[in-house]
C-alpha positions as CSV (number, residue, x, y, z in Angstrom):
1,M,-14.9,-15.6,45.0
2,E,-14.0,-18.3,42.5
3,N,-15.1,-17.9,38.8
4,T,-17.1,-20.4,38.3
5,T,-18.5,-19.6,34.7
6,P,-17.5,-22.5,32.5
7,Q,-14.9,-22.0,29.8
8,I,-17.1,-22.3,26.7
9,E,-13.9,-24.8,24.6
10,Q,-12.9,-23.3,21.6
11,L,-13.2,-25.8,17.9
12,P,-10.0,-25.3,15.6
13,P,-11.6,-23.8,13.2
14,T,-11.1,-26.1,10.8
15,I,-13.2,-28.3,12.6
16,D,-16.4,-26.1,11.0
17,K,-15.2,-25.9,7.6
18,M,-14.9,-29.8,7.9
19,R,-18.2,-30.6,9.7
20,K,-19.6,-28.8,6.5
21,L,-18.0,-30.8,3.9
22,F,-19.0,-33.5,5.5
23,S,-22.4,-32.7,5.6
24,D,-22.3,-31.8,1.5
25,N,-21.2,-35.1,0.8
26,I,-22.8,-37.1,2.9
27,E,-23.4,-39.9,0.2
28,K,-20.1,-39.9,-1.0
29,R,-16.8,-41.9,0.2
30,I,-13.9,-39.5,2.2
31,C,-10.3,-40.0,2.8
32,V,-8.9,-37.6,5.2
33,V,-5.2,-36.9,5.3
34,G,-2.2,-35.4,5.8
35,A,1.6,-36.0,7.4
36,S,2.4,-36.3,10.9
37,C,2.1,-33.4,12.6
38,V,-0.2,-31.2,10.5
39,G,-3.0,-32.1,13.4
40,K,-5.6,-35.1,11.9
41,S,-5.9,-36.7,15.6
42,T,-7.0,-33.3,16.7
43,L,-9.6,-32.4,14.6
44,L,-10.4,-35.8,14.7
45,S,-11.2,-35.7,18.1
46,Y,-14.2,-33.4,17.2
47,L,-15.6,-35.3,14.7
48,P,-17.5,-38.7,16.3
49,E,-18.5,-39.9,12.6
50,A,-15.3,-40.1,11.3
51,V,-12.6,-43.2,12.6
52,D,-8.9,-43.3,12.5
53,M,-6.9,-45.4,9.7
54,D,-4.8,-46.7,13.0
55,D,-7.5,-47.9,14.9
56,L,-9.2,-50.4,12.5
57,L,-5.9,-51.9,11.8
58,F,-4.8,-52.0,15.1
59,G,-7.7,-51.9,16.5
60,N,-8.8,-49.2,20.0
61,N,-10.2,-51.2,23.3
62,K,-11.7,-48.2,24.6
63,K,-13.5,-47.4,21.5
64,G,-14.6,-51.3,20.4
65,I,-12.6,-51.4,17.6
66,A,-11.2,-55.7,16.8
67,P,-7.8,-55.1,14.7
68,L,-8.1,-56.3,10.7
69,L,-4.5,-57.1,11.4
70,T,-3.4,-60.1,12.9
71,Q,-1.1,-60.4,15.8
72,Q,1.5,-61.9,13.6
73,E,1.2,-58.8,11.2
74,I,0.8,-55.9,14.2
75,D,4.0,-57.5,15.9
76,Y,5.6,-57.0,12.2
77,V,5.0,-53.6,11.5
78,C,5.8,-52.4,14.9
79,G,9.4,-53.2,14.1
80,P,11.7,-51.4,12.6
81,W,10.7,-49.6,9.8
82,T,12.1,-49.9,6.3
83,P,10.8,-49.6,3.0
84,E,9.1,-52.7,2.9
85,V,7.3,-52.9,5.9
86,G,5.8,-49.4,4.6
87,Q,4.6,-51.6,0.9
88,F,3.5,-54.1,3.3
89,M,1.2,-51.7,5.7
90,T,0.1,-50.1,2.6
91,R,-0.5,-53.1,0.6
92,K,-3.0,-54.4,3.9
93,A,-4.5,-51.3,4.4
94,H,-5.9,-50.7,1.2
95,E,-7.2,-54.8,1.4
96,L,-8.5,-54.8,4.8
97,I,-10.0,-50.9,4.7
98,K,-13.6,-50.1,2.6
99,I,-14.7,-46.2,3.2
100,E,-18.1,-46.0,3.3
101,A,-20.5,-43.0,3.0
102,G,-20.7,-40.8,5.8
103,R,-18.3,-42.7,8.0
104,P,-14.6,-40.7,7.1
105,V,-11.2,-42.2,7.3
106,F,-8.0,-40.2,8.3
107,G,-4.9,-41.6,7.7
108,T,-1.1,-40.7,5.6
109,I,-2.5,-43.5,3.1
110,V,-4.9,-42.5,0.0
111,F,-7.6,-44.9,0.4
112,P,-10.0,-45.3,-2.7
113,S,-12.6,-43.4,-2.3
114,D,-14.6,-40.2,-3.7
115,L,-12.5,-37.4,-1.9
116,V,-10.0,-36.3,-0.7
117,I,-9.3,-33.6,2.4
118,E,-5.7,-32.6,2.5
119,I,-5.1,-31.6,6.1
120,T,-1.9,-29.6,5.7
121,V,-0.6,-27.0,7.3
122,P,2.7,-24.4,6.2
123,D,6.2,-25.2,6.5
124,N,7.2,-23.7,9.1
125,I,4.7,-24.5,11.3
126,L,5.3,-28.0,10.3
127,R,8.7,-28.0,11.6
128,E,7.7,-26.4,15.0
129,R,5.3,-29.2,15.7
130,I,7.7,-31.4,14.6
131,R,10.5,-30.1,17.6
132,S,8.1,-30.1,20.0
133,R,7.2,-33.6,18.7
134,K,10.9,-34.8,18.6
135,S,9.8,-36.0,15.4
136,N,12.3,-37.4,12.5
137,E,11.8,-33.8,9.8
138,S,13.1,-35.6,7.5
139,D,10.6,-38.5,7.2
140,V,8.2,-35.9,8.1
141,F,8.1,-33.8,4.7
142,N,9.2,-37.3,3.1
143,M,5.8,-38.8,4.1
144,K,4.0,-35.2,3.0
145,T,5.1,-35.8,-0.6
146,Q,4.9,-38.8,-0.4
147,I,0.5,-38.8,0.2
148,E,0.9,-35.2,-2.1
149,L,1.9,-37.5,-5.3
150,E,-0.4,-40.6,-4.1
151,I,-3.7,-37.7,-4.3
152,E,-2.5,-37.1,-7.6
153,R,-1.7,-40.8,-9.4
154,S,-5.7,-41.4,-7.4
155,G,-6.7,-38.2,-9.8
156,I,-10.2,-38.5,-7.1
157,E,-11.4,-35.0,-5.8
158,R,-9.6,-33.0,-3.5
159,V,-9.8,-30.8,-1.2
160,V,-7.0,-29.1,0.9
161,L,-7.4,-27.8,4.6
162,E,-4.9,-25.4,5.9
163,N,-4.5,-26.7,9.7
164,I,-3.8,-23.4,11.2
């Protein structure tokens, strides 16, 4: 006979910590940042009150979110990446996205906010994730360094959560 007992999904341990941070800081504007491959999208999928920076900028039909960027801007930033494209993207994101209390924004850019939650993983785990996704290790570690510098320069209160 087949087992019909429903399987209870095990939530990533970081989810409870994030939910508590969101609840304890409901009146604050929260920016959640991390480099590629640290698990932001996975965490975001469990947090309906939060939104992805890319969904806001590029739109997401499934979620009913219209893009903030024009089609010409989308075409430009989705072409070959250059430092100029990166600078343009950061500038446009800062112009277009304003974080509201109770609606955390996940992304790779530090936005004006009251609290920054930095999602990290140990370097050895990050390297494994980079390899499994066939991402560029140098790009991911450069992004990680850039995010850390942006947080330091911002002077915004920071909480670091390790997502393992």
